mmCIF file of the N, C-alpha and C atoms, coordinates in Angstrom:
data_MODEL
# 
_entry.id   MODEL 
# 
loop_
_atom_site.group_PDB 
_atom_site.id 
_atom_site.type_symbol 
_atom_site.label_atom_id 
_atom_site.label_alt_id 
_atom_site.label_comp_id 
_atom_site.label_asym_id 
_atom_site.label_entity_id 
_atom_site.label_seq_id 
_atom_site.pdbx_PDB_ins_code 
_atom_site.Cartn_x 
_atom_site.Cartn_y 
_atom_site.Cartn_z 
_atom_site.occupancy 
_atom_site.B_iso_or_equiv 
_atom_site.pdbx_formal_charge 
_atom_site.auth_seq_id 
_atom_site.auth_comp_id 
_atom_site.auth_asym_id 
_atom_site.auth_atom_id 
_atom_site.pdbx_PDB_model_num 
ATOM 1   N N  . MET A 1 1  ? 3.513   -77.745 15.054 1.00 0.00 ? 1  MET A N  1 
ATOM 2   C CA . MET A 1 1  ? 2.910   -77.181 13.869 1.00 0.00 ? 1  MET A CA 1 
ATOM 3   C C  . MET A 1 1  ? 1.919   -76.082 14.233 1.00 0.00 ? 1  MET A C  1 
ATOM 4   N N  . LYS A 1 2  ? 1.094   -76.320 15.264 1.00 0.00 ? 2  LYS A N  1 
ATOM 5   C CA . LYS A 1 2  ? 0.118   -75.309 15.670 1.00 0.00 ? 2  LYS A CA 1 
ATOM 6   C C  . LYS A 1 2  ? 0.818   -74.052 16.163 1.00 0.00 ? 2  LYS A C  1 
ATOM 7   N N  . ASN A 1 3  ? 1.946   -74.208 16.856 1.00 0.00 ? 3  ASN A N  1 
ATOM 8   C CA . ASN A 1 3  ? 2.684   -73.071 17.366 1.00 0.00 ? 3  ASN A CA 1 
ATOM 9   C C  . ASN A 1 3  ? 3.220   -72.223 16.216 1.00 0.00 ? 3  ASN A C  1 
ATOM 10  N N  . LYS A 1 4  ? 3.715   -72.838 15.173 1.00 0.00 ? 4  LYS A N  1 
ATOM 11  C CA . LYS A 1 4  ? 4.244   -72.121 14.002 1.00 0.00 ? 4  LYS A CA 1 
ATOM 12  C C  . LYS A 1 4  ? 3.108   -71.378 13.286 1.00 0.00 ? 4  LYS A C  1 
ATOM 13  N N  . LEU A 1 5  ? 1.971   -72.032 13.140 1.00 0.00 ? 5  LEU A N  1 
ATOM 14  C CA . LEU A 1 5  ? 0.812   -71.398 12.506 1.00 0.00 ? 5  LEU A CA 1 
ATOM 15  C C  . LEU A 1 5  ? 0.357   -70.193 13.327 1.00 0.00 ? 5  LEU A C  1 
ATOM 16  N N  . PHE A 1 6  ? 0.336   -70.337 14.650 1.00 0.00 ? 6  PHE A N  1 
ATOM 17  C CA . PHE A 1 6  ? -0.041  -69.236 15.523 1.00 0.00 ? 6  PHE A CA 1 
ATOM 18  C C  . PHE A 1 6  ? 0.921   -68.062 15.354 1.00 0.00 ? 6  PHE A C  1 
ATOM 19  N N  . GLN A 1 7  ? 2.208   -68.342 15.262 1.00 0.00 ? 7  GLN A N  1 
ATOM 20  C CA . GLN A 1 7  ? 3.201   -67.287 15.089 1.00 0.00 ? 7  GLN A CA 1 
ATOM 21  C C  . GLN A 1 7  ? 3.003   -66.552 13.766 1.00 0.00 ? 7  GLN A C  1 
ATOM 22  N N  . ILE A 1 8  ? 2.713   -67.282 12.714 1.00 0.00 ? 8  ILE A N  1 
ATOM 23  C CA . ILE A 1 8  ? 2.488   -66.665 11.409 1.00 0.00 ? 8  ILE A CA 1 
ATOM 24  C C  . ILE A 1 8  ? 1.243   -65.771 11.440 1.00 0.00 ? 8  ILE A C  1 
ATOM 25  N N  . VAL A 1 9  ? 0.169   -66.274 12.008 1.00 0.00 ? 9  VAL A N  1 
ATOM 26  C CA . VAL A 1 9  ? -1.071  -65.503 12.096 1.00 0.00 ? 9  VAL A CA 1 
ATOM 27  C C  . VAL A 1 9  ? -0.851  -64.254 12.957 1.00 0.00 ? 9  VAL A C  1 
ATOM 28  N N  . LEU A 1 10 ? -0.152  -64.394 14.066 1.00 0.00 ? 10 LEU A N  1 
ATOM 29  C CA . LEU A 1 10 ? 0.132   -63.266 14.932 1.00 0.00 ? 10 LEU A CA 1 
ATOM 30  C C  . LEU A 1 10 ? 0.976   -62.217 14.210 1.00 0.00 ? 10 LEU A C  1 
ATOM 31  N N  . LEU A 1 11 ? 1.980   -62.639 13.488 1.00 0.00 ? 11 LEU A N  1 
ATOM 32  C CA . LEU A 1 11 ? 2.839   -61.728 12.737 1.00 0.00 ? 11 LEU A CA 1 
ATOM 33  C C  . LEU A 1 11 ? 2.051   -60.993 11.660 1.00 0.00 ? 11 LEU A C  1 
ATOM 34  N N  . MET A 1 12 ? 1.192   -61.711 10.961 1.00 0.00 ? 12 MET A N  1 
ATOM 35  C CA . MET A 1 12 ? 0.363   -61.070 9.933  1.00 0.00 ? 12 MET A CA 1 
ATOM 36  C C  . MET A 1 12 ? -0.585  -60.050 10.559 1.00 0.00 ? 12 MET A C  1 
ATOM 37  N N  . GLY A 1 13 ? -1.179  -60.384 11.686 1.00 0.00 ? 13 GLY A N  1 
ATOM 38  C CA . GLY A 1 13 ? -2.076  -59.462 12.377 1.00 0.00 ? 13 GLY A CA 1 
ATOM 39  C C  . GLY A 1 13 ? -1.363  -58.198 12.825 1.00 0.00 ? 13 GLY A C  1 
ATOM 40  N N  . LEU A 1 14 ? -0.167  -58.359 13.362 1.00 0.00 ? 14 LEU A N  1 
ATOM 41  C CA . LEU A 1 14 ? 0.614   -57.194 13.779 1.00 0.00 ? 14 LEU A CA 1 
ATOM 42  C C  . LEU A 1 14 ? 1.003   -56.324 12.589 1.00 0.00 ? 14 LEU A C  1 
ATOM 43  N N  . ALA A 1 15 ? 1.367   -56.946 11.489 1.00 0.00 ? 15 ALA A N  1 
ATOM 44  C CA . ALA A 1 15 ? 1.741   -56.191 10.286 1.00 0.00 ? 15 ALA A CA 1 
ATOM 45  C C  . ALA A 1 15 ? 0.554   -55.391 9.758  1.00 0.00 ? 15 ALA A C  1 
ATOM 46  N N  . ILE A 1 16 ? -0.604  -55.996 9.740  1.00 0.00 ? 16 ILE A N  1 
ATOM 47  C CA . ILE A 1 16 ? -1.806  -55.292 9.277  1.00 0.00 ? 16 ILE A CA 1 
ATOM 48  C C  . ILE A 1 16 ? -2.111  -54.123 10.207 1.00 0.00 ? 16 ILE A C  1 
ATOM 49  N N  . ALA A 1 17 ? -2.033  -54.338 11.497 1.00 0.00 ? 17 ALA A N  1 
ATOM 50  C CA . ALA A 1 17 ? -2.322  -53.276 12.461 1.00 0.00 ? 17 ALA A CA 1 
ATOM 51  C C  . ALA A 1 17 ? -1.327  -52.127 12.354 1.00 0.00 ? 17 ALA A C  1 
ATOM 52  N N  . MET A 1 18 ? -0.072  -52.451 12.128 1.00 0.00 ? 18 MET A N  1 
ATOM 53  C CA . MET A 1 18 ? 0.956   -51.422 12.076 1.00 0.00 ? 18 MET A CA 1 
ATOM 54  C C  . MET A 1 18 ? 0.908   -50.612 10.787 1.00 0.00 ? 18 MET A C  1 
ATOM 55  N N  . PHE A 1 19 ? 0.564   -51.231 9.672  1.00 0.00 ? 19 PHE A N  1 
ATOM 56  C CA . PHE A 1 19 ? 0.666   -50.563 8.393  1.00 0.00 ? 19 PHE A CA 1 
ATOM 57  C C  . PHE A 1 19 ? -0.676  -50.188 7.777  1.00 0.00 ? 19 PHE A C  1 
ATOM 58  N N  . SER A 1 20 ? -1.775  -50.428 8.471  1.00 0.00 ? 20 SER A N  1 
ATOM 59  C CA . SER A 1 20 ? -3.077  -50.115 7.895  1.00 0.00 ? 20 SER A CA 1 
ATOM 60  C C  . SER A 1 20 ? -3.379  -48.625 7.962  1.00 0.00 ? 20 SER A C  1 
ATOM 61  N N  . CYS A 1 21 ? -2.824  -47.899 8.920  1.00 0.00 ? 21 CYS A N  1 
ATOM 62  C CA . CYS A 1 21 ? -3.056  -46.469 9.050  1.00 0.00 ? 21 CYS A CA 1 
ATOM 63  C C  . CYS A 1 21 ? -1.732  -45.765 9.312  1.00 0.00 ? 21 CYS A C  1 
ATOM 64  N N  . THR A 1 22 ? -1.564  -44.608 8.676  1.00 0.00 ? 22 THR A N  1 
ATOM 65  C CA . THR A 1 22 ? -0.389  -43.793 8.958  1.00 0.00 ? 22 THR A CA 1 
ATOM 66  C C  . THR A 1 22 ? -0.712  -42.917 10.158 1.00 0.00 ? 22 THR A C  1 
ATOM 67  N N  . PRO A 1 23 ? 0.292   -42.276 10.754 1.00 0.00 ? 23 PRO A N  1 
ATOM 68  C CA . PRO A 1 23 ? 0.014   -41.401 11.896 1.00 0.00 ? 23 PRO A CA 1 
ATOM 69  C C  . PRO A 1 23 ? -0.939  -40.249 11.568 1.00 0.00 ? 23 PRO A C  1 
ATOM 70  N N  . GLU A 1 24 ? -0.995  -39.840 10.299 1.00 0.00 ? 24 GLU A N  1 
ATOM 71  C CA . GLU A 1 24 ? -1.876  -38.755 9.903  1.00 0.00 ? 24 GLU A CA 1 
ATOM 72  C C  . GLU A 1 24 ? -3.313  -39.216 9.697  1.00 0.00 ? 24 GLU A C  1 
ATOM 73  N N  . ASP A 1 25 ? -3.524  -40.517 9.547  1.00 0.00 ? 25 ASP A N  1 
ATOM 74  C CA . ASP A 1 25 ? -4.863  -41.045 9.345  1.00 0.00 ? 25 ASP A CA 1 
ATOM 75  C C  . ASP A 1 25 ? -5.639  -41.042 10.657 1.00 0.00 ? 25 ASP A C  1 
ATOM 76  N N  . GLN A 1 26 ? -6.933  -40.863 10.535 1.00 0.00 ? 26 GLN A N  1 
ATOM 77  C CA . GLN A 1 26 ? -7.831  -40.992 11.669 1.00 0.00 ? 26 GLN A CA 1 
ATOM 78  C C  . GLN A 1 26 ? -8.671  -42.232 11.418 1.00 0.00 ? 26 GLN A C  1 
ATOM 79  N N  . CYS A 1 27 ? -8.473  -43.255 12.211 1.00 0.00 ? 27 CYS A N  1 
ATOM 80  C CA . CYS A 1 27 ? -9.162  -44.524 12.012 1.00 0.00 ? 27 CYS A CA 1 
ATOM 81  C C  . CYS A 1 27 ? -10.045 -44.841 13.204 1.00 0.00 ? 27 CYS A C  1 
ATOM 82  N N  . GLY A 1 28 ? -11.144 -45.511 12.922 1.00 0.00 ? 28 GLY A N  1 
ATOM 83  C CA . GLY A 1 28 ? -12.031 -45.942 13.982 1.00 0.00 ? 28 GLY A CA 1 
ATOM 84  C C  . GLY A 1 28 ? -13.381 -46.338 13.424 1.00 0.00 ? 28 GLY A C  1 
ATOM 85  N N  . THR A 1 29 ? -14.342 -46.466 14.301 1.00 0.00 ? 29 THR A N  1 
ATOM 86  C CA . THR A 1 29 ? -15.690 -46.890 13.938 1.00 0.00 ? 29 THR A CA 1 
ATOM 87  C C  . THR A 1 29 ? -16.568 -45.667 13.704 1.00 0.00 ? 29 THR A C  1 
ATOM 88  N N  . VAL A 1 30 ? -17.287 -45.681 12.591 1.00 0.00 ? 30 VAL A N  1 
ATOM 89  C CA . VAL A 1 30 ? -18.215 -44.598 12.293 1.00 0.00 ? 30 VAL A CA 1 
ATOM 90  C C  . VAL A 1 30 ? -19.364 -44.680 13.296 1.00 0.00 ? 30 VAL A C  1 
ATOM 91  N N  . THR A 1 31 ? -19.551 -43.601 14.057 1.00 0.00 ? 31 THR A N  1 
ATOM 92  C CA . THR A 1 31 ? -20.590 -43.589 15.078 1.00 0.00 ? 31 THR A CA 1 
ATOM 93  C C  . THR A 1 31 ? -21.806 -42.770 14.664 1.00 0.00 ? 31 THR A C  1 
ATOM 94  N N  . SER A 1 32 ? -21.639 -41.871 13.681 1.00 0.00 ? 32 SER A N  1 
ATOM 95  C CA . SER A 1 32 ? -22.755 -41.058 13.209 1.00 0.00 ? 32 SER A CA 1 
ATOM 96  C C  . SER A 1 32 ? -22.335 -40.326 11.947 1.00 0.00 ? 32 SER A C  1 
ATOM 97  N N  . TRP A 1 33 ? -23.304 -39.712 11.265 1.00 0.00 ? 33 TRP A N  1 
ATOM 98  C CA . TRP A 1 33 ? -23.028 -38.860 10.110 1.00 0.00 ? 33 TRP A CA 1 
ATOM 99  C C  . TRP A 1 33 ? -24.075 -37.762 10.070 1.00 0.00 ? 33 TRP A C  1 
ATOM 100 N N  . ASP A 1 34 ? -23.746 -36.663 9.371  1.00 0.00 ? 34 ASP A N  1 
ATOM 101 C CA . ASP A 1 34 ? -24.639 -35.512 9.368  1.00 0.00 ? 34 ASP A CA 1 
ATOM 102 C C  . ASP A 1 34 ? -24.234 -34.573 8.232  1.00 0.00 ? 34 ASP A C  1 
ATOM 103 N N  . VAL A 1 35 ? -25.099 -33.602 7.948  1.00 0.00 ? 35 VAL A N  1 
ATOM 104 C CA . VAL A 1 35 ? -24.772 -32.479 7.083  1.00 0.00 ? 35 VAL A CA 1 
ATOM 105 C C  . VAL A 1 35 ? -24.989 -31.232 7.926  1.00 0.00 ? 35 VAL A C  1 
ATOM 106 N N  . GLN A 1 36 ? -23.925 -30.445 8.098  1.00 0.00 ? 36 GLN A N  1 
ATOM 107 C CA . GLN A 1 36 ? -24.000 -29.246 8.923  1.00 0.00 ? 36 GLN A CA 1 
ATOM 108 C C  . GLN A 1 36 ? -23.558 -28.044 8.100  1.00 0.00 ? 36 GLN A C  1 
ATOM 109 N N  . ASN A 1 37 ? -24.460 -27.103 7.903  1.00 0.00 ? 37 ASN A N  1 
ATOM 110 C CA . ASN A 1 37 ? -24.166 -25.889 7.131  1.00 0.00 ? 37 ASN A CA 1 
ATOM 111 C C  . ASN A 1 37 ? -23.589 -26.219 5.755  1.00 0.00 ? 37 ASN A C  1 
ATOM 112 N N  . GLY A 1 38 ? -24.113 -27.239 5.117  1.00 0.00 ? 38 GLY A N  1 
ATOM 113 C CA . GLY A 1 38 ? -23.654 -27.642 3.792  1.00 0.00 ? 38 GLY A CA 1 
ATOM 114 C C  . GLY A 1 38 ? -22.381 -28.467 3.785  1.00 0.00 ? 38 GLY A C  1 
ATOM 115 N N  . ASN A 1 39 ? -21.834 -28.774 4.949  1.00 0.00 ? 39 ASN A N  1 
ATOM 116 C CA . ASN A 1 39 ? -20.630 -29.597 5.055  1.00 0.00 ? 39 ASN A CA 1 
ATOM 117 C C  . ASN A 1 39 ? -21.017 -31.030 5.379  1.00 0.00 ? 39 ASN A C  1 
ATOM 118 N N  . TYR A 1 40 ? -20.374 -31.965 4.700  1.00 0.00 ? 40 TYR A N  1 
ATOM 119 C CA . TYR A 1 40 ? -20.593 -33.383 4.984  1.00 0.00 ? 40 TYR A CA 1 
ATOM 120 C C  . TYR A 1 40 ? -19.718 -33.771 6.170  1.00 0.00 ? 40 TYR A C  1 
ATOM 121 N N  . VAL A 1 41 ? -20.339 -34.364 7.185  1.00 0.00 ? 41 VAL A N  1 
ATOM 122 C CA . VAL A 1 41 ? -19.657 -34.665 8.445  1.00 0.00 ? 41 VAL A CA 1 
ATOM 123 C C  . VAL A 1 41 ? -19.889 -36.124 8.808  1.00 0.00 ? 41 VAL A C  1 
ATOM 124 N N  . ILE A 1 42 ? -18.814 -36.799 9.211  1.00 0.00 ? 42 ILE A N  1 
ATOM 125 C CA . ILE A 1 42 ? -18.959 -38.107 9.842  1.00 0.00 ? 42 ILE A CA 1 
ATOM 126 C C  . ILE A 1 42 ? -18.259 -38.047 11.195 1.00 0.00 ? 42 ILE A C  1 
ATOM 127 N N  . TYR A 1 43 ? -18.718 -38.891 12.081 1.00 0.00 ? 43 TYR A N  1 
ATOM 128 C CA . TYR A 1 43 ? -18.109 -39.000 13.404 1.00 0.00 ? 43 TYR A CA 1 
ATOM 129 C C  . TYR A 1 43 ? -17.434 -40.354 13.505 1.00 0.00 ? 43 TYR A C  1 
ATOM 130 N N  . ILE A 1 44 ? -16.147 -40.333 13.782 1.00 0.00 ? 44 ILE A N  1 
ATOM 131 C CA . ILE A 1 44 ? -15.370 -41.553 13.966 1.00 0.00 ? 44 ILE A CA 1 
ATOM 132 C C  . ILE A 1 44 ? -15.024 -41.637 15.445 1.00 0.00 ? 44 ILE A C  1 
ATOM 133 N N  . ASP A 1 45 ? -15.529 -42.663 16.093 1.00 0.00 ? 45 ASP A N  1 
ATOM 134 C CA . ASP A 1 45 ? -15.365 -42.831 17.545 1.00 0.00 ? 45 ASP A CA 1 
ATOM 135 C C  . ASP A 1 45 ? -15.784 -41.565 18.286 1.00 0.00 ? 45 ASP A C  1 
ATOM 136 N N  . GLY A 1 46 ? -16.834 -40.898 17.768 1.00 0.00 ? 46 GLY A N  1 
ATOM 137 C CA . GLY A 1 46 ? -17.371 -39.715 18.419 1.00 0.00 ? 46 GLY A CA 1 
ATOM 138 C C  . GLY A 1 46 ? -16.699 -38.400 18.051 1.00 0.00 ? 46 GLY A C  1 
ATOM 139 N N  . THR A 1 47 ? -15.616 -38.453 17.265 1.00 0.00 ? 47 THR A N  1 
ATOM 140 C CA . THR A 1 47 ? -14.903 -37.237 16.865 1.00 0.00 ? 47 THR A CA 1 
ATOM 141 C C  . THR A 1 47 ? -15.376 -36.789 15.493 1.00 0.00 ? 47 THR A C  1 
ATOM 142 N N  . ARG A 1 48 ? -15.716 -35.510 15.368 1.00 0.00 ? 48 ARG A N  1 
ATOM 143 C CA . ARG A 1 48 ? -16.273 -34.947 14.138 1.00 0.00 ? 48 ARG A CA 1 
ATOM 144 C C  . ARG A 1 48 ? -15.187 -34.767 13.081 1.00 0.00 ? 48 ARG A C  1 
ATOM 145 N N  . HIS A 1 49 ? -15.508 -35.157 11.825 1.00 0.00 ? 49 HIS A N  1 
ATOM 146 C CA . HIS A 1 49 ? -14.597 -34.982 10.692 1.00 0.00 ? 49 HIS A CA 1 
ATOM 147 C C  . HIS A 1 49 ? -15.387 -34.478 9.495  1.00 0.00 ? 49 HIS A C  1 
ATOM 148 N N  . ASN A 1 50 ? -14.938 -33.382 8.892  1.00 0.00 ? 50 ASN A N  1 
ATOM 149 C CA . ASN A 1 50 ? -15.508 -32.933 7.633  1.00 0.00 ? 50 ASN A CA 1 
ATOM 150 C C  . ASN A 1 50 ? -14.925 -33.796 6.521  1.00 0.00 ? 50 ASN A C  1 
ATOM 151 N N  . VAL A 1 51 ? -15.779 -34.282 5.637  1.00 0.00 ? 51 VAL A N  1 
ATOM 152 C CA . VAL A 1 51 ? -15.336 -35.173 4.563  1.00 0.00 ? 51 VAL A CA 1 
ATOM 153 C C  . VAL A 1 51 ? -15.982 -34.752 3.248  1.00 0.00 ? 51 VAL A C  1 
ATOM 154 N N  . ASN A 1 52 ? -15.513 -35.345 2.152  1.00 0.00 ? 52 ASN A N  1 
ATOM 155 C CA . ASN A 1 52 ? -16.144 -35.073 0.865  1.00 0.00 ? 52 ASN A CA 1 
ATOM 156 C C  . ASN A 1 52 ? -17.411 -35.933 0.730  1.00 0.00 ? 52 ASN A C  1 
ATOM 157 N N  . PHE A 1 53 ? -18.174 -35.648 -0.316 1.00 0.00 ? 53 PHE A N  1 
ATOM 158 C CA . PHE A 1 53 ? -19.458 -36.330 -0.493 1.00 0.00 ? 53 PHE A CA 1 
ATOM 159 C C  . PHE A 1 53 ? -19.291 -37.836 -0.611 1.00 0.00 ? 53 PHE A C  1 
ATOM 160 N N  . ASP A 1 54 ? -18.308 -38.303 -1.404 1.00 0.00 ? 54 ASP A N  1 
ATOM 161 C CA . ASP A 1 54 ? -18.133 -39.752 -1.607 1.00 0.00 ? 54 ASP A CA 1 
ATOM 162 C C  . ASP A 1 54 ? -17.854 -40.476 -0.294 1.00 0.00 ? 54 ASP A C  1 
ATOM 163 N N  . THR A 1 55 ? -16.998 -39.905 0.540  1.00 0.00 ? 55 THR A N  1 
ATOM 164 C CA . THR A 1 55 ? -16.696 -40.522 1.835  1.00 0.00 ? 55 THR A CA 1 
ATOM 165 C C  . THR A 1 55 ? -17.941 -40.534 2.713  1.00 0.00 ? 55 THR A C  1 
ATOM 166 N N  . TRP A 1 56 ? -18.655 -39.411 2.726  1.00 0.00 ? 56 TRP A N  1 
ATOM 167 C CA . TRP A 1 56 ? -19.879 -39.312 3.522  1.00 0.00 ? 56 TRP A CA 1 
ATOM 168 C C  . TRP A 1 56 ? -20.919 -40.325 3.063  1.00 0.00 ? 56 TRP A C  1 
ATOM 169 N N  . TRP A 1 57 ? -21.104 -40.433 1.750  1.00 0.00 ? 57 TRP A N  1 
ATOM 170 C CA . TRP A 1 57 ? -22.110 -41.332 1.182  1.00 0.00 ? 57 TRP A CA 1 
ATOM 171 C C  . TRP A 1 57 ? -21.826 -42.792 1.530  1.00 0.00 ? 57 TRP A C  1 
ATOM 172 N N  . ASN A 1 58 ? -20.538 -43.158 1.583  1.00 0.00 ? 58 ASN A N  1 
ATOM 173 C CA . ASN A 1 58 ? -20.156 -44.545 1.838  1.00 0.00 ? 58 ASN A CA 1 
ATOM 174 C C  . ASN A 1 58 ? -19.980 -44.873 3.320  1.00 0.00 ? 58 ASN A C  1 
ATOM 175 N N  . ALA A 1 59 ? -20.146 -43.888 4.195  1.00 0.00 ? 59 ALA A N  1 
ATOM 176 C CA . ALA A 1 59 ? -19.969 -44.113 5.635  1.00 0.00 ? 59 ALA A CA 1 
ATOM 177 C C  . ALA A 1 59 ? -21.247 -44.697 6.227  1.00 0.00 ? 59 ALA A C  1 
ATOM 178 N N  . ASN A 1 60 ? -21.143 -45.876 6.767  1.00 0.00 ? 60 ASN A N  1 
ATOM 179 C CA . ASN A 1 60 ? -22.264 -46.527 7.446  1.00 0.00 ? 60 ASN A CA 1 
ATOM 180 C C  . ASN A 1 60 ? -21.915 -46.674 8.919  1.00 0.00 ? 60 ASN A C  1 
ATOM 181 N N  . VAL A 1 61 ? -22.862 -46.355 9.775  1.00 0.00 ? 61 VAL A N  1 
ATOM 182 C CA . VAL A 1 61 ? -22.640 -46.486 11.215 1.00 0.00 ? 61 VAL A CA 1 
ATOM 183 C C  . VAL A 1 61 ? -22.237 -47.930 11.521 1.00 0.00 ? 61 VAL A C  1 
ATOM 184 N N  . GLY A 1 62 ? -21.147 -48.062 12.265 1.00 0.00 ? 62 GLY A N  1 
ATOM 185 C CA . GLY A 1 62 ? -20.639 -49.381 12.610 1.00 0.00 ? 62 GLY A CA 1 
ATOM 186 C C  . GLY A 1 62 ? -19.470 -49.823 11.751 1.00 0.00 ? 62 GLY A C  1 
ATOM 187 N N  . ASP A 1 63 ? -19.256 -49.159 10.600 1.00 0.00 ? 63 ASP A N  1 
ATOM 188 C CA . ASP A 1 63 ? -18.131 -49.496 9.724  1.00 0.00 ? 63 ASP A CA 1 
ATOM 189 C C  . ASP A 1 63 ? -16.831 -48.995 10.323 1.00 0.00 ? 63 ASP A C  1 
ATOM 190 N N  . TYR A 1 64 ? -15.741 -49.727 10.077 1.00 0.00 ? 64 TYR A N  1 
ATOM 191 C CA . TYR A 1 64 ? -14.408 -49.269 10.436 1.00 0.00 ? 64 TYR A CA 1 
ATOM 192 C C  . TYR A 1 64 ? -13.891 -48.480 9.246  1.00 0.00 ? 64 TYR A C  1 
ATOM 193 N N  . MET A 1 65 ? -13.372 -47.289 9.498  1.00 0.00 ? 65 MET A N  1 
ATOM 194 C CA . MET A 1 65 ? -12.954 -46.408 8.408  1.00 0.00 ? 65 MET A CA 1 
ATOM 195 C C  . MET A 1 65 ? -11.698 -45.647 8.793  1.00 0.00 ? 65 MET A C  1 
ATOM 196 N N  . CYS A 1 66 ? -10.849 -45.385 7.814  1.00 0.00 ? 66 CYS A N  1 
ATOM 197 C CA . CYS A 1 66 ? -9.683  -44.521 8.005  1.00 0.00 ? 66 CYS A CA 1 
ATOM 198 C C  . CYS A 1 66 ? -9.846  -43.305 7.102  1.00 0.00 ? 66 CYS A C  1 
ATOM 199 N N  . ILE A 1 67 ? -9.606  -42.139 7.654  1.00 0.00 ? 67 ILE A N  1 
ATOM 200 C CA . ILE A 1 67 ? -9.661  -40.892 6.899  1.00 0.00 ? 67 ILE A CA 1 
ATOM 201 C C  . ILE A 1 67 ? -8.243  -40.372 6.791  1.00 0.00 ? 67 ILE A C  1 
ATOM 202 N N  . GLU A 1 68 ? -7.794  -40.107 5.584  1.00 0.00 ? 68 GLU A N  1 
ATOM 203 C CA . GLU A 1 68 ? -6.441  -39.597 5.368  1.00 0.00 ? 68 GLU A CA 1 
ATOM 204 C C  . GLU A 1 68 ? -6.449  -38.080 5.378  1.00 0.00 ? 68 GLU A C  1 
ATOM 205 N N  . TYR A 1 69 ? -5.483  -37.516 6.087  1.00 0.00 ? 69 TYR A N  1 
ATOM 206 C CA . TYR A 1 69 ? -5.309  -36.051 6.113  1.00 0.00 ? 69 TYR A CA 1 
ATOM 207 C C  . TYR A 1 69 ? -4.014  -35.691 5.448  1.00 0.00 ? 69 TYR A C  1 
# 
């Protein structure tokens, strides 16, 4: 029974990992945020991304986030 439960949990985890982000999405942990020359910027795993105000406002350092392009 435990083996079957483990298989189900593993399958669900793999499905979530595979389908949570498309190849065009940039996903990772928010490491910083800023406003540069009037542009709203967040850093995901250290990589700079220009975003809209709503995304910037809701970005908290340490949050996992996906940005769609």
